[in-house]
N, C-alpha and C positions, 0 to 999 in steps of 0.2 A: 321089701323096701325098694323104691325105685331111685335111680340116680338122676340128677338134673339133665344129663346128656340124653336120657331116654324118654323124657317127658314128651307127650303129644302136644304139638303146637296148638294154641288157641286163637291165634291171630294170623291174618294175612294182609298183604298190601294190595290195595286196588289202585291201578294206574289208569288215568283217563287219557285216552289217546287222541280225542277230538272233541268237538263241541265246546260249550261255554266253559267247561272245566279242563280243557286241554292242558296237559303238562302237570296237572296236580296229582297228588297221591293221597290216599286215605288209609289209615289202619282200621281194619274191620274184624269182627269176631267170626270165627268159624262156628257153624251150627252143626253139631253132631259130626265134627271133623271135616265138614265140607264148606266150600265157599258158595256164595250166592251167584247163580247164573245171570240174574237180573237184579239191578239195584236202583234205588232212587236217591237223589241228592237234592237238598234244598240249598239254594244259594241266592244271594242278592245280586241282581243285575240292574244297573241304572237305578238303584235305590228300592227296587221292588223284589220281594221274595218270589222265587220261581222254583218249580219242581222239575228236575231233569231226570230222565230215565236212561240207563246205560245197560247194554247187554255184553256178556262175556265174549271175548274174541279168542283168547287162549290163556294158558297158565304155564308157569315155569317155576323151577326151584332155583334160587339164587343164594348161594352160600347157606343153605339150610332154611331159607325163608321162602314161603310160598308167595308168589306175585302173580296177580291176575290182571290182564289188560281188558279194558272195557271200551266199547264204542257208543257214541251218542245216538239215541233214538229220537230224532226230531219230531216224528209223527205222534208220539205219545207224550212228549214233554210240553211244558208251557212254552208259548212263543217267545223268541228272543228278538228284540228290536235292536239290530246292530247299527242302524242309521241314527246319527245325531242331528237333530234339527238345529239350523243356525239360529243364533240369538237375535 
């Protein structure tokens, strides 16, 4: 019988440190006890769905919770038009 204190974590927190998702976090599932070194996210930018790729920078344990920081891969992601055309 295992106690709840000894259970293997099944989730981790992904932190997006730059790019279109800068400052956001996402709860993600560990696969075979490991986090993904590269992840994709789908988000709406300017009303259009875009796919953004992020690569692992580092990981750390914060109060028993695994947190992984990811950086934006602009070369592999959908383009992001940050300029707004005047009306």
